[in-house]
C-alpha positions in Angstrom: 159.0 87.7 29.2 157.4 87.0 32.1 154.3 89.4 30.5 154.5 87.1 26.8 154.2 83.8 29.1 151.4 85.2 31.3 149.7 86.0 28.3 150.3 82.8 26.7 150.0 80.5 30.0 146.2 82.2 30.1 144.0 80.9 27.1 145.9 77.3 28.0 144.0 78.0 31.1 140.6 78.9 30.3 140.6 75.8 27.8 141.5 73.7 30.7 139.1 74.6 32.4 136.1 75.0 29.9 137.3 71.2 29.5 137.3 69.8 32.7 133.3 71.7 33.0 132.4 69.9 30.0 133.5 66.9 31.0 131.2 66.5 33.9 127.6 66.6 32.7 128.7 64.2 30.1 130.2 61.6 32.6 126.7 62.3 34.7 124.7 61.3 31.8 126.4 58.0 30.9 126.4 57.0 34.6 122.7 57.8 34.5 122.4 56.2 30.9 124.3 53.0 32.4 121.9 52.7 35.2 118.9 52.8 33.4 120.1 50.0 30.7 121.1 48.0 33.8 117.5 48.4 35.2 116.0 47.9 31.8 118.1 45.2 31.4 117.0 42.9 35.3 116.2 39.4 34.7 113.8 40.3 37.5 111.3 41.8 34.3 108.4 39.4 33.1 109.1 37.7 29.9 106.0 39.8 29.1 106.9 42.8 29.8 110.2 42.6 28.1 108.7 42.0 24.8 106.7 44.9 25.0 110.1 46.9 25.2 109.3 47.6 21.4 106.3 49.2 21.8 106.5 51.0 25.4 110.4 52.4 24.7 111.3 52.9 28.2 114.8 53.9 27.9 113.7 56.5 25.0 110.9 57.6 27.3 112.2 57.8 31.0 115.6 59.6 29.0 112.9 62.3 27.4 111.1 63.0 30.8 114.9 62.9 32.2 114.1 60.7 34.9 117.5 60.6 37.3 118.6 57.8 40.1 118.8 60.6 42.6 114.8 61.7 42.2 111.7 61.3 43.5 109.8 60.1 41.1 105.8 59.3 41.5 104.3 56.8 39.5 100.2 57.3 38.8 98.4 53.9 38.6 101.3 51.5 38.2 98.8 48.7 37.3 100.5 45.4 37.0 103.4 47.3 37.8 105.3 47.2 34.1 107.7 50.2 34.7 107.7 49.7 38.1 110.0 46.7 37.6 112.2 49.2 35.6 112.0 52.7 38.4 111.7 51.0 41.8 115.0 49.5 41.0 116.3 52.3 39.1 115.4 54.6 42.0 116.3 52.2 44.7 119.7 53.4 45.8 119.7 57.7 45.7 116.0 58.1 44.8 112.9 57.3 45.6 109.7 55.8 43.7 106.3 56.1 45.1 103.5 53.7 43.2 99.9 56.0 43.5 97.3 53.4 43.5 93.8 54.4 43.7 92.2 53.9 47.1 89.7 51.1 47.7 87.7 52.5 50.3 86.9 55.5 48.4 85.1 53.9 45.9 80.8 53.3 46.7 80.7 50.8 43.6 81.5 47.6 44.9 82.7 46.2 42.0 84.8 48.8 41.4 85.9 48.4 45.0 87.0 44.9 44.5 88.7 45.8 41.5 91.2 48.3 43.2 91.7 46.6 46.1 93.2 43.6 44.1 95.1 45.9 41.8 96.5 47.3 45.3 97.3 43.7 47.1 98.9 41.9 43.4 101.1 45.0 43.1 102.1 44.5 46.7 102.4 41.3 46.6 104.9 41.5 43.7 106.9 44.1 45.9 106.9 42.1 48.7 108.0 38.9 46.9 111.6 40.8 45.7 112.5 42.8 48.4 116.4 43.2 46.7 114.7 45.1 44.3 111.2 46.6 45.4 111.9 47.5 49.6 112.1 50.6 49.5 108.6 51.4 47.2 106.4 53.7 48.6 102.5 53.0 47.9 100.2 56.1 48.4 96.9 55.7 48.2 94.5 58.5 46.9 90.9 59.4 46.1 90.6 60.3 42.4 87.9 62.7 43.4 90.1 64.3 45.8 93.9 63.2 44.7 96.7 64.1 47.3 100.0 62.6 46.2 102.4 63.4 48.7 103.5 66.4 50.8 103.1 69.8 48.3 106.3 70.3 46.4 108.0 66.9 47.3 108.2 65.1 43.9 110.8 65.6 41.3 109.0 63.8 38.8 105.5 62.6 38.1 104.5 60.0 35.8 101.6 58.8 33.9 101.3 56.4 31.2 97.9 55.8 29.3 95.4 57.0 32.5 93.8 60.1 31.0 91.2 58.7 29.0 90.3 57.3 32.1 90.0 60.0 34.0 88.0 62.1 31.2 85.5 59.4 31.6 85.2 59.5 35.2 85.2 63.7 35.2 88.3 63.5 37.5 91.1 64.9 35.0 90.7 68.4 36.4 91.2 67.2 39.9 94.5 64.8 38.8 96.6 67.3 37.2 96.1 69.7 40.1 97.5 67.2 42.5 100.3 66.6 40.1 100.6 70.3 40.2 100.7 70.2 43.9 102.9 67.8 44.5 106.2 68.8 42.0 108.7 71.0 43.3 109.1 74.4 41.2 110.9 73.4 38.1 109.7 68.9 38.2 108.5 67.5 34.8 105.1 65.9 34.7 105.5 62.8 31.9 102.4 61.7 30.0 102.0 59.0 27.6 98.7 58.7 26.3 96.7 56.8 23.3 96.5 59.4 20.7 93.0 60.2 18.9 93.3 62.0 15.0 91.7 64.9 17.2 89.1 66.6 19.9 87.2 63.6 21.1 84.2 64.5 23.9 84.8 62.9 27.5 82.1 60.7 26.7 83.9 59.3 24.5 84.5 54.9 25.2 87.6 54.4 23.0 90.3 55.2 25.0 92.1 57.7 22.7 92.2 61.3 23.3 93.3 64.4 21.6 96.4 65.8 22.1 95.5 69.3 22.3 92.9 68.2 24.4 95.3 66.6 27.5 98.1 69.6 26.8 94.8 72.4 27.8 94.4 70.4 30.8 98.0 70.5 31.5 98.0 74.0 31.1 94.7 74.4 33.2 96.4 73.5 36.1 99.2 75.5 35.7 102.2 73.3 33.4 104.1 74.5 30.6 104.6 72.5 28.0 108.4 72.0 27.5 108.8 69.7 24.7 106.6 66.6 22.9 108.2 63.6 21.6 107.3 61.1 18.7 108.7 58.1 20.9 105.8 56.0 21.4 104.6 57.1 18.0 102.7 54.1 15.7 101.1 55.1 12.6 100.0 52.0 11.5 97.2 52.6 14.1 94.0 53.4 12.4 92.4 54.5 15.6 89.0 52.9 14.2 88.5 50.2 16.1 85.6 47.8 17.1 86.8 48.1 20.6 88.9 51.1 21.0 92.7 50.6 22.0 91.6 47.6 24.0 91.3 45.8 20.2 94.8 46.5 19.9 97.8 44.5 22.0 98.1 43.7 24.4 94.3 43.3 25.2 93.4 42.1 22.0 89.8 42.5 22.3 88.7 40.8 18.9 87.6 38.4 16.9 90.3 35.2 16.8 90.3 35.6 13.0 91.0 39.3 13.2 94.3 38.5 14.9 97.2 39.0 12.2 95.5 42.3 11.3 95.3 43.4 15.1 99.5 41.7 15.6 100.7 43.3 12.6 99.1 47.1 13.5 100.7 46.6 17.2 100.5 48.8 20.0 98.1 52.0 20.1 100.2 55.5 18.6 100.5 57.0 21.5 101.9 61.1 22.5 104.5 61.7 24.6 104.4 64.9 26.5 106.6 66.7 28.9 105.2 69.4 31.4 107.2 71.3 33.5 105.9 73.3 36.7 107.0 77.1 36.5 109.8 78.0 39.2 107.9 81.3 39.6 
């Protein structure tokens, strides 16, 4: 009788253990999603930035990249801080948000130096104006020709949004991808969003678009493995033949006033979304 009772209880115990094990990740995922929702819905975000959520898909994009609130995340050239407004509060309590900006001192061209100096000053002023959200942000300045983004293997995630075309035109793409690889820990993620061309384009192209296969090749040359791609930020209405390249489209809208309705109907550019991983061994 005792043997029969033990035989009956063992499968039940195994089922109970399996159920408990499954509940943990589900609860963690739910908590991460709730924290990200809260950051995206934050009242501190500007109305202009909120209006672009429909095109930039922050929740879907950051979830695809697997960004968690306990990670060290480096964003490359945050610009005006569109993603900073989400990432810095999201990572503030348990993680670390690093804004990697171009060091103006490394620029010999006066116009470029002034541009990058203003960009950094404006971003830091945005952070200083709201310490409740941005007081723990770390700003790192780098030279794009010889970039160093932090101590080796110190970051969990590196994110870059619509920057690769600039590095290709400047001849810095190889150095930048190597810097991403160096700063990421083994198993770390590189998340790339970029304007997507119809196919390969020469580095001298000034449209702002880049071939998806070209971006993959750059990352692989640095040592990364392409883990997944997504159509989260795709836009099939983008014909990619605009007179002023991607800057013809919103939000830049570099076009004749008479064409406003045409480009508003297209919306923002078609973008690739790629998740790369630094191999563990």
